[in-house]
C-alpha positions as CSV (number, residue, x, y, z in Angstrom):
1,M,23.4,71.6,14.2
2,N,20.3,70.9,12.3
3,E,19.8,69.4,8.9
4,I,19.3,72.9,7.3
5,S,22.3,74.5,8.6
6,N,24.6,71.6,8.0
7,K,24.3,71.9,4.2
8,A,27.2,73.1,2.1
9,T,26.8,76.8,1.0
10,K,27.3,78.4,-2.1
11,K,27.7,82.2,-2.6
12,V,25.7,84.3,-5.0
13,V,27.7,87.2,-6.1
14,I,26.1,89.6,-8.5
15,K,26.1,93.3,-9.3
16,T,23.6,95.9,-8.1
17,A,21.2,97.4,-10.8
18,T,20.4,100.5,-8.6
19,S,22.1,103.8,-8.8
20,H,22.0,104.4,-5.1
21,L,23.7,101.1,-4.1
22,P,27.3,100.0,-4.8
23,Q,28.3,97.2,-6.9
24,N,28.3,93.6,-5.6
25,T,25.9,94.8,-2.8
26,S,25.8,92.3,0.0
27,A,23.0,91.7,2.5
28,T,24.8,93.3,5.3
29,S,25.6,96.5,3.4
30,I,22.1,97.3,2.3
31,R,21.0,96.7,5.8
32,A,22.5,100.0,6.9
33,S,19.7,101.8,5.3
34,M,16.5,101.2,3.6
35,P,15.0,104.3,1.8
36,G,11.5,105.3,2.8
37,Y,10.5,105.4,-1.0
38,V,11.6,101.7,-1.5
39,T,9.7,100.7,1.6
40,L,6.5,102.4,0.1
41,L,7.1,100.6,-3.3
42,F,7.3,97.3,-1.5
43,A,3.9,98.1,0.3
44,V,2.1,99.3,-3.0
45,A,3.5,96.2,-4.8
46,C,2.2,93.9,-2.1
47,G,-1.2,95.7,-2.1
48,M,-1.6,95.3,-5.8
49,S,-0.6,91.7,-6.0
50,V,-2.9,90.6,-3.2
51,A,-5.8,92.6,-4.6
52,N,-5.7,90.6,-7.8
53,I,-7.1,87.7,-5.6
54,Y,-10.0,89.6,-4.3
55,F,-11.1,91.5,-7.4
56,A,-13.6,88.7,-8.4
57,Q,-15.7,88.8,-5.1
58,P,-17.9,91.7,-6.2
59,L,-17.9,90.6,-9.9
60,L,-19.5,87.3,-9.5
61,D,-22.8,88.3,-11.0
62,Q,-21.0,89.8,-14.0
63,L,-19.0,86.7,-14.5
64,S,-22.0,84.5,-14.2
65,N,-23.8,86.3,-17.0
66,E,-20.9,86.7,-19.2
67,F,-19.8,83.0,-19.1
68,R,-23.2,81.5,-18.2
69,I,-22.0,80.0,-15.2
70,D,-24.9,78.9,-12.9
71,Y,-25.2,81.2,-9.5
72,S,-24.8,78.0,-7.6
73,I,-21.3,77.2,-8.8
74,I,-19.9,80.6,-9.7
75,G,-18.3,80.7,-6.3
76,I,-15.8,78.1,-7.7
77,V,-14.0,81.3,-9.2
78,I,-13.0,82.2,-5.6
79,T,-12.3,78.8,-4.4
80,I,-9.9,78.1,-7.4
81,T,-8.0,81.2,-6.7
82,Q,-7.6,80.6,-2.9
83,I,-6.6,76.9,-3.5
84,F,-3.8,77.9,-5.8
85,Y,-2.9,80.8,-3.5
86,G,-2.3,78.1,-0.8
87,L,-0.2,75.9,-3.1
88,G,2.0,78.9,-4.0
89,L,2.6,79.5,-0.4
90,L,4.0,76.0,-0.1
91,L,5.7,75.5,-3.6
92,L,7.0,79.0,-4.6
93,V,7.7,81.2,-1.4
94,P,10.3,78.9,0.0
95,L,12.3,79.3,-3.3
96,G,13.3,82.8,-1.9
97,D,15.8,81.0,0.3
98,I,17.8,79.3,-2.6
99,L,17.2,81.6,-5.7
100,N,18.0,85.2,-6.3
101,Q,15.1,87.0,-4.6
102,R,15.3,90.0,-7.2
103,R,14.8,87.7,-10.1
104,L,12.2,85.7,-8.2
105,I,10.1,88.8,-7.5
106,I,10.4,90.4,-11.0
107,G,9.8,86.9,-12.7
108,Q,6.6,86.2,-10.6
109,M,5.2,89.8,-11.3
110,L,5.7,89.3,-15.1
111,L,4.0,85.9,-15.0
112,S,1.1,87.7,-12.9
113,I,0.8,90.2,-15.7
114,F,0.3,87.4,-18.2
115,A,-2.3,85.7,-15.8
116,L,-4.3,89.0,-15.5
117,V,-4.3,89.4,-19.3
118,I,-5.6,85.8,-19.6
119,V,-8.5,86.6,-17.3
120,G,-9.2,90.0,-18.9
121,T,-9.4,88.6,-22.5
122,A,-11.0,85.2,-21.4
123,S,-13.5,84.0,-24.0
124,N,-14.9,80.9,-22.2
125,S,-15.1,79.7,-18.6
126,T,-12.1,77.2,-18.9
127,V,-9.8,80.1,-19.8
128,L,-11.2,82.1,-17.0
129,F,-10.6,79.4,-14.5
130,V,-7.0,78.7,-15.7
131,G,-6.2,82.6,-15.5
132,M,-7.8,82.7,-11.8
133,A,-5.7,79.8,-10.8
134,L,-2.6,81.5,-12.2
135,I,-3.4,84.7,-10.5
136,G,-3.8,82.9,-7.0
137,L,-0.5,80.8,-7.4
138,L,1.4,83.9,-8.4
139,A,-0.1,86.4,-5.9
140,V,2.3,84.8,-3.2
141,V,4.9,87.1,-4.6
142,T,3.7,89.3,-1.6
143,Q,5.4,87.1,0.8
144,T,8.7,86.9,-1.1
145,L,8.4,90.7,-0.9
146,V,8.0,90.7,2.8
147,A,10.9,88.4,3.3
148,F,13.3,90.4,1.1
149,A,12.1,93.6,2.7
150,A,13.2,92.2,6.0
151,T,16.6,91.2,4.5
152,M,17.3,94.7,3.2
153,A,16.2,96.4,6.4
154,S,18.6,96.9,9.3
155,P,17.5,94.9,12.5
156,A,16.8,98.2,14.2
157,E,14.3,99.2,11.8
158,R,13.0,95.7,10.5
159,G,9.8,95.9,12.5
160,R,8.9,99.2,11.1
161,V,9.7,98.1,7.6
162,V,7.7,94.8,7.9
163,G,4.9,96.7,9.4
164,M,4.6,99.0,6.5
165,V,4.9,96.4,3.9
166,T,2.4,94.2,5.4
167,S,0.0,97.0,5.9
168,G,0.0,97.4,2.1
169,I,-1.3,93.7,1.9
170,V,-4.2,94.3,4.3
171,I,-5.0,97.7,2.5
172,G,-4.9,95.9,-0.9
173,I,-7.4,93.3,0.5
174,L,-9.9,95.8,2.0
175,L,-9.7,98.1,-1.2
176,A,-9.9,95.4,-3.9
177,R,-13.7,95.0,-3.7
178,T,-14.2,98.9,-3.8
179,V,-11.9,99.5,-6.8
180,A,-13.2,96.5,-8.7
181,G,-16.9,97.8,-8.3
182,I,-15.9,101.3,-9.4
183,L,-14.0,100.2,-12.5
184,T,-16.8,97.8,-13.5
185,D,-19.3,100.6,-13.4
186,L,-17.0,102.8,-15.4
187,A,-15.6,100.4,-18.0
188,G,-16.8,96.7,-17.5
189,W,-15.2,93.9,-15.3
190,R,-12.6,93.2,-18.0
191,S,-11.1,96.7,-17.2
192,V,-10.4,95.6,-13.5
193,Y,-7.9,92.8,-14.6
194,L,-6.4,94.5,-17.7
195,G,-5.9,97.9,-15.7
196,S,-4.2,95.8,-12.8
197,A,-1.9,94.3,-15.6
198,A,-0.8,97.6,-16.9
199,L,-0.1,99.0,-13.3
200,M,1.8,95.8,-12.5
201,L,3.9,96.3,-15.6
202,V,4.8,99.8,-14.4
203,M,5.7,98.2,-11.0
204,V,8.0,95.8,-12.6
205,A,9.9,98.6,-14.4
206,M,10.2,100.4,-11.2
207,F,11.6,97.4,-9.3
208,Y,14.0,96.7,-12.2
209,K,15.5,100.0,-11.3
210,V,15.3,99.9,-7.5
211,L,15.7,96.2,-6.4
212,P,19.3,95.5,-5.6
213,H,21.2,92.5,-6.6
214,V,22.2,90.9,-3.3
215,R,25.4,89.0,-2.7
216,R,24.6,86.4,0.2
217,E,25.1,82.8,1.0
218,V,22.3,80.4,0.2
219,K,22.0,76.6,0.9
220,A,22.6,74.2,-1.4
221,L,19.4,72.3,-0.9
222,S,17.3,70.2,-3.4
223,Y,13.7,71.4,-4.0
224,T,12.3,68.4,-2.1
225,K,14.5,69.0,0.9
226,L,13.6,72.7,0.8
227,L,10.0,72.1,1.2
228,G,10.7,69.3,3.9
229,S,12.7,71.9,5.8
230,V,9.6,74.0,6.3
231,L,8.1,71.3,8.5
232,M,11.5,70.9,10.3
233,L,11.3,74.6,11.2
234,F,8.0,74.2,12.9
235,Y,9.5,71.2,14.8
236,Q,12.5,73.4,15.8
237,E,11.1,76.8,16.4
238,R,8.5,77.3,19.3
239,M,8.0,80.9,18.4
240,L,7.0,79.9,14.8
241,R,4.5,77.5,16.1
242,V,2.9,80.0,18.5
243,R,2.7,82.9,16.1
244,S,1.3,80.7,13.4
245,I,-1.5,79.5,15.6
246,L,-2.1,83.2,16.6
247,A,-2.2,84.0,12.7
248,L,-4.9,81.2,12.1
249,L,-7.2,82.6,15.0
250,I,-6.8,86.4,14.1
251,F,-7.5,85.9,10.4
252,A,-10.3,83.5,11.1
253,D,-11.8,86.4,13.1
254,F,-11.0,88.7,10.2
255,S,-12.8,86.6,7.6
256,I,-15.8,85.9,10.0
257,L,-16.5,89.7,9.8
258,W,-15.7,90.5,6.2
259,T,-17.3,87.4,4.6
260,S,-20.8,87.9,6.2
261,L,-20.9,91.6,6.8
262,V,-22.7,92.1,3.4
263,L,-25.6,89.9,4.6
264,P,-27.1,92.1,7.4
265,L,-26.1,95.3,5.7
266,S,-28.0,94.4,2.5
267,A,-31.1,93.0,4.3
268,P,-33.9,94.9,5.9
269,P,-33.9,97.1,7.9
270,L,-30.7,98.5,6.6
271,S,-30.9,97.6,2.9
272,L,-27.7,99.4,2.0
273,S,-26.5,99.3,-1.7
274,H,-23.3,97.5,-2.7
275,S,-21.4,100.7,-3.2
276,A,-22.3,101.8,0.4
277,I,-21.4,98.3,1.7
278,G,-17.9,98.5,-0.1
279,A,-17.2,101.8,1.6
280,F,-16.9,100.2,4.9
281,G,-13.7,98.9,3.7
282,L,-12.2,102.3,4.2
283,A,-12.8,102.1,7.9
284,G,-10.8,98.9,7.8
285,V,-8.0,100.7,6.1
286,A,-7.8,103.3,8.9
287,G,-7.5,100.6,11.3
288,A,-4.7,98.9,9.2
289,L,-2.8,102.1,9.0
290,A,-3.0,102.8,12.7
291,A,-1.5,99.4,13.4
292,A,1.6,99.9,11.2
293,K,3.7,101.3,14.2
294,A,3.2,97.8,15.8
295,G,6.5,96.7,14.2
296,K,8.4,99.5,15.6
297,L,7.1,98.5,19.1
298,A,8.3,95.0,18.5
299,D,11.8,96.5,17.3
300,Q,11.9,98.1,20.8
301,G,11.2,94.8,22.7
302,F,7.5,95.3,23.3
303,G,6.2,92.4,20.9
304,Q,4.4,90.4,23.6
305,R,2.8,93.5,25.2
306,T,1.6,94.7,21.8
307,T,0.1,91.5,21.1
308,G,-1.7,91.2,24.4
309,I,-3.2,94.7,24.0
310,A,-4.2,94.0,20.3
311,L,-5.9,90.8,21.3
312,L,-7.9,92.5,24.0
313,L,-8.9,95.2,21.4
314,L,-10.0,92.4,19.0
315,L,-12.3,90.9,21.7
316,V,-13.7,94.5,22.5
317,S,-14.4,95.1,18.8
318,W,-17.1,92.3,18.5
319,L,-18.9,94.3,21.3
320,F,-19.4,97.2,19.0
321,I,-19.9,94.9,16.0
322,S,-22.8,93.3,17.8
323,Y,-24.8,96.5,17.4
324,T,-24.4,96.5,13.5
325,E,-28.3,96.3,13.0
326,Q,-28.9,99.3,15.4
327,S,-25.9,101.6,14.8
328,L,-23.6,102.0,11.8
329,I,-21.4,104.2,13.9
330,A,-20.9,101.3,16.3
331,L,-19.9,99.1,13.4
332,I,-17.4,101.6,12.1
333,I,-15.8,101.7,15.5
334,G,-15.8,97.9,15.7
335,I,-14.4,97.6,12.0
336,I,-11.6,100.1,13.0
337,L,-10.7,98.2,16.2
338,L,-10.8,94.8,14.6
339,D,-8.6,95.7,11.6
340,L,-6.2,97.6,13.9
341,A,-5.9,94.4,16.2
342,V,-5.6,92.0,13.5
343,Q,-2.8,94.1,11.6
344,A,-1.0,94.7,14.8
345,V,-0.7,91.1,15.8
346,H,0.2,90.0,12.3
347,V,3.0,92.6,12.0
348,T,4.2,91.7,15.4
349,N,4.2,87.9,14.5
350,Q,6.1,88.4,11.4
351,T,8.6,90.9,13.3
352,M,9.3,88.2,15.7
353,I,9.5,85.1,13.5
354,L,11.7,86.5,10.6
355,P,14.8,87.0,12.8
356,L,14.6,83.3,14.0
357,R,16.6,82.0,10.8
358,E,18.2,84.6,8.6
359,E,18.9,81.9,6.0
360,A,15.3,80.6,6.1
361,R,13.2,83.7,6.0
362,S,11.2,82.6,3.0
363,R,10.5,79.3,4.5
364,L,9.5,80.9,7.7
365,T,7.0,83.2,6.0
366,A,5.7,80.3,3.9
367,G,4.9,78.3,6.9
368,Y,3.4,81.0,8.9
369,M,1.3,82.2,6.0
370,V,-0.2,78.6,5.4
371,F,-1.8,79.1,8.8
372,Y,-3.2,82.6,7.8
373,S,-4.8,80.9,4.6
374,I,-6.2,78.1,6.8
375,G,-7.6,80.8,9.2
376,S,-9.1,82.9,6.5
377,A,-10.9,80.0,4.7
378,S,-12.1,78.4,7.9
379,G,-13.6,81.9,9.1
380,S,-15.3,82.4,5.7
381,I,-17.0,78.9,5.7
382,A,-17.9,79.1,9.5
383,S,-19.5,82.6,9.3
384,T,-21.9,82.0,6.3
385,H,-23.1,78.7,7.9
386,I,-23.6,80.4,11.3
387,Y,-25.4,83.3,9.6
388,A,-27.7,81.0,7.9
389,D,-28.7,79.1,11.1
390,Y,-28.4,82.0,13.7
391,G,-28.3,85.3,12.0
392,W,-26.0,88.2,12.9
393,E,-26.3,87.4,16.6
394,G,-24.5,84.0,15.8
395,V,-21.8,85.7,13.8
396,Y,-20.7,88.0,16.4
397,W,-20.8,85.5,19.1
398,L,-18.6,83.3,16.8
399,G,-16.2,86.2,16.3
400,A,-16.1,87.0,19.9
401,S,-15.4,83.3,20.9
402,V,-12.5,83.2,18.4
403,S,-11.1,86.3,19.9
404,A,-11.4,85.0,23.5
405,V,-9.7,81.7,22.4
406,A,-6.8,83.8,20.7
407,L,-6.4,86.0,23.9
408,L,-6.3,82.8,26.1
409,F,-3.8,81.0,23.8
410,W,-1.4,83.9,24.0
411,A,-1.6,84.0,27.8
412,L,-0.9,80.4,28.0
413,S,1.9,80.6,25.6
414,L,3.6,83.2,27.8
415,R,3.4,80.8,30.8
416,G,4.7,78.0,28.5
417,S,7.7,80.3,27.6
418,A,8.5,81.2,31.2
419,N,8.4,77.4,32.1
420,A,10.7,76.7,29.3
421,R,13.3,79.2,30.6
422,K,13.4,77.6,34.0
């Protein structure tokens, strides 16, 4: 047995806070059924939490003027948030395997409210940067929510539940820019963060009523060994390695499109307004919603087939995206296909890795999402550099190339799996 499973265990026995679950609820008993409204609540909470990271993107001009930060360095607001989000994945998400997840989720959401208020009332750039760092660090509560949802769901419905919850994350990312722009026009940029804080407070109150206290066995690991065990999981679980690399590639593709899309749309001959450009996020939402059933297919044993079809659609999407400057209809089709494909693979990935180690779901999620973060950052950096040198043609060739690499890697991983079984 490995080091993780050799540790002495301790039981956490606590009482339920919900009316529809019995006292001293165990992980096994709540798996019998997960009400649809609870799944929806998880999805909404995930979307709201991750949106906090992306609100600033359309507000950079406002922040630059408000705090007298030069345009050349205002992008540090986004960088700080993303860096601390990555730190949160490594430092906070694994705690879900050794702490009470209900308390961890509610605690992180309360601290997120505090961070949002800091940003919404910031009087200088230093306070702004501190608040943005805390928002990024605490937004990883989304991953704790995904792991907890997988624990609450029965094995037969786990893929469906994970699919719906992670759809909330993608929708939150896509709609954050649009919501931020509308609220800023109506009531100023501070209303974005203060309004989000108010909604998060409502969500905390609902979770306090709905989330069960779960009796489960957790490993008596020190914090240092907990973090080290994330690396051990990569060494021991081939599925985690394969699916993490796929996550890196698909989210690099996702960022390649969404980071640079504003550039050709705002330039001649299209010259669209920022509101019109933000509306393209709605097409992405349609694709993300359509992919929510990918988890159900994975539950039925079609995870690999779903992955292959989705990666093929990802490659095809760039054919439509290449006609962006000639046809906005083609772009919309491409966006729907790309977001459908990315979300389908992402849901399938998580559905296939979370059952690997029931006692280590938070660490599995943390390790997997680090690759997501690396892919997102790499795609953003690469796309802007390519656009500067080669224009939109260079961007869609970059996106198509990454898609082709992902499809080839998946095909090779199937062959590797077959050889490993011989």
